[in-house]
N, C-alpha and C positions, 0 to 999 in steps of 0.2 A: 677047516675054514680057509677060503681062498685069500691069497695075499693080493694087494692092489699096488699098482705102480705109483710113482710119486704124483703124476698128474691126476689119477683117479682119487688118491688120498686128499688132494686139494679140493676136488669136487665133493668128496665125503664131508670134509670140514665145512664147506659152504652150505651143504644140505643140513648139517647139524645146526648151524647158526640160524638158517632160514626157519627150520622147524621149531626152534626155541621161540622165535618171534611169533610164529603161527600159533603156538600153544598159548602164549601170553595174550595175543589178540583174541583168541577164542574165549579165554577166561574173562577178559575185559568185556567182550560182547555179552556174555551171560550175566555178568554183574550189572552192566548198563541196562540190559533188558529187564532184569529183576527190579531195578530202581524205576524204570519206565512203567512197568506193570503196576507197581505200587502207586505211582503218581496217577496213572490212568484210572485205577480203581478208586483212588481217593478223591480226585478232582472232577472226574467225568462220570456220566451215567453208565451203568453196567450194560445198557442197551447199545452202546457204541461198539458193536461186534467187530467192525473192520479194524479199529485201532487195537483192540485186544488181540485179534488175529495177527496183526503186523508185529506187535511186540513179542508174541509167542514165536513167530517166525524168526525174529532176531535171536531169541534165546536158543531155539533149535539150531540155527545157523552157527551160533557160537559153539554149541556142543559138538556139532559135526566138524567144525574147524579144529577144535581141540583134539578130537579123536584122530583126525587126519594128521595133525602135527605129531601126536604121540606115535602113530604108526610109522611116519617118516623118520622120526627120531630113533625109535627102537630098531626099525629095519636097517637104518644106516649104522647105528652103533654095533649091533650084533651081526651085521652083514647077512640079514635074512632075506632071501629073494621073495619069499611068500609075502612078508610084510611090505616089502618094496613094491611088489606087484599090486597089492591092495591100495597102497599109497598112490601109485601111478593112476589107477582107475579113479580114485577119489579126486585127484588133481584134474583129470579130464572132465569129470562131472562139474567141478568148480569152474573150470574155464568155460564150458558150454553154458553153465548156469549164469555166470557173470555176463556173458554176451547177451543171453536172453533177458536178464534183468535190466541191462542197459537199454535194450530196445523197448522193453515194456515201460521203463521209466520215461523215455522220450514220448511214447505214445500216450501214456496215462497221466502225465504230469498235470495237465490242465484239469483233468477229472478229479485228481487228488486235491488240487487247490480249491476247486469248487466245493468239494465235499467238506474240506476243513472250514471254508467260509460259512457253509450252512450250519456246521456244528458250533462255530463261534457265535453266530447270531442266535442260535437256540440257547446257548449258555447265557447270553445277555438277557434273554426273555425270562430266565429263571434266576435272575440276580438276587432275588430275595432269599434263595437257598444259600446256606453258609458256604458250601463247597464251591458253588458257582461264583459267589462273591470273591472268594479267595483267588480263584483262577483268573477272573477278570481283572482284579487288582494287580495280580502278578504280571499279566500280559501288558496292561496299560503302563505300569511302572517300568518294566524292562524295555518295552518297545517305544515308550514315550508317545503314546497315542491316547485317544479318548473316544469311546463309543465305536460302534461298528462303521459309522459313516463320518466320523470326525466331529460328531456332536453327541452329547449325552442323550440317550433315547428318552423322548417325551413320555412314552407309555409306561416308564418306570415310576413316574410321578414323584421324583425325589431329586435333589440337587446332585451335581457331579461329585463323586467321592474324591478323597485326597489323592488317589492314584492318578487322577486326571490333571494334576498340577505338578509343575516342576518345583525345585527348591526355592525359586523366587516367587512362587504363587501364581505363575502364569499358566493359563489353560492350554493343554496340548490341543492342537487342531488337526493332527494327522488321524486319518481313519485307521482303526485297528485292523480292519479287514485287509487294507492295502499294506499296512506295516507287516502283518503276519505273512501275507503273500510274498513280500520282498524278502523277509527272513527265510521263508521256506525255499524260495528260488535260490538264494545264496547257498543254503545248506545242501540243497539237492545238487547244485553244481559242484560243491566240495565233495559230496559223497560220490558223484560220478567220476571225479578226478582220482579219488582214493580207490574206487573200484577198478579204474583203468590201470593204475599202478599195481594194484593187487593181482590183476589178471596177467600183467607182464611178468611179475615175479613168479606167478604160478607156472607160466610157460617155461621160464628159465629153470625152475625147480623140476618141472616135468622132464626137460632135456637132461638135466644133471642126474635125476633118478634113473632114467632109462640107461644112461651111460654107465652108471655104477652097477645097475642090475645086470646089464649085459657083460660087464667086466667080471662080476662075481660068477656068472654062469659059465664064462669061458675060462675061468681060473685066474683072472687078473692079468691076462696078456695085453 
């Protein structure tokens, strides 16, 4: 086993810490994806294929992230150049994928928002269904809105539910479509920032991994 100089040992420690964080993030994404899949299956129609596909993508991404972290952690611990080489390849894929996802997010953002708006309006039309009613009430209560257009839909032929009122009994006048769009835009921006930070860390990890791998192959000089 090749010995590393003090500088490379510092890089090795930083890689270990980074990969522990990566493993935890991957596990967290898989758990969050599992919860999201349960909620989508519970509150939305099974015909909403796009949302199911997105949630499955999150779970798969979390799994790949966990595998990458394990490869990096194991390769760094045992100083295995094969593991580190696979780790470097996966990091490159993550970096390129992150850039592609950021570009796609900017291009498809409005299309995603329009799709979500259509789904929300469809959920209102099926308010008589118990699952749709639970989801609508949850959205209205959390986002403090009422109806898709700021008014309770006339076609439902019933008075506004309690979720349309605040604790003082005042009717919410904000459109749930607009409120949900604002909520999604805020979260999309937060996701974009997190993705940028994640990509920067991946680039740093890639540099560290290449340095450690080259040091191991050269005998730690």
